[in-house]
N, C-alpha and C positions, 0 to 999 in steps of 0.2 A: 664281584670280581673287577679288578681295574685293568683296562686296556690302555696300553701305552699309546701316546699320540704320535710316536715316531713310526708306527707301522703304516704301510701305504694302503691298508685295506679301509674302505669306507664303512662306517658303522650304519647298518640298516636294521629296521625292525623286522622281526620274523613275520612272514606272510605265507599264505597257502600258495602252493604251486599250481601251475596251469596244467591243463590236460595235455598240452603239447610237450610238456617236459618229459612225460613218460612214453612218448610216441615211439622211441627206439626200442624200448623194452616190450611194448605190445606187438611190434612186428619183428621180433628177433628170430623167428623161426628160419628165415633165410640165412642168418649168420651161422647156422650149424653146418651148412655145406658151402663154405667159401674157400677160395684160394687166397692165401696170405702172400703178398708181395711186398718187398721193401723198395723204397725210393731214396737214393742219396743225392743231395744237391749241395754244391759248394757256393757259399755266399760269404763274402768278406773274410776269407781264410778260415771259415768254419764249415764243417760238414753237418748238414741237417738230415736227420733220419726221420722218414715218414713210413708208417706201416699202412698198407692199403688192403682192405678186405673186399674181394670181388665175388659176387654171387655167381655160382656155377650155371644156374639155369638162365639168368638174365645178366649178362656182363655190363649192362648199362646201369646196374644198381651196384654201388660200391660206397665204401666209407673210408676216409683218409684220417689217420690219427698221427699228429706230430709227437715223436717220442722224445728226442733230445738233440743236443748239438755236441760235436766232437772236434778236437783240434787236429786230428790226423785222419786220413782216409782209411788207413789200415785198421785203426781202432773202431771207426764207424762201421766198416764192413764186418768186422768181427762181431760187434754187437748186433748188427742187423741179421746176420745168419743165425746167431744163438736165439734171438728173439723169434725169428721166423720159425725155427724148428720147435720152439716151446709153445707158440701161439696156435699153430695150425692144428687142425683136427687129426689129420693123417700124418703119421710120423715119416712115411716115405715120400710124401708129396705127390700122391696119385691123383688128387683132385686138381684138374686143370681147366682153365677157362678156354672156351672155343673162341680164339681171336679171329676166325673167319666171319664172325657176325658183323664185324666192322668192315663194311664195304666202302672203300674210298675210290672215287673216280678221278683220275688225273687229268681228265679233259677239261 
């Protein structure tokens, strides 16, 4: 098979993966009970959508995944809400994180 030299991907030989590559799949039991939150951020006239998975039992454990960029806020918000409903385990959104765990002292 011929690989075009115009592609920006470096050609590397196949090697065995590391044990750390499968770390997320080994500890995925906490992902079953997560609250899915979306985060929209505007940078350089583009709206960046990030989905955040927050553990219900331990809110300090979370995963952020960048999804895509959009040209309008309305389009980004629409996609964020559709993805949030499709990804989360509970369709009604009853799994909520206890935000009182984060104690901030203003002094």
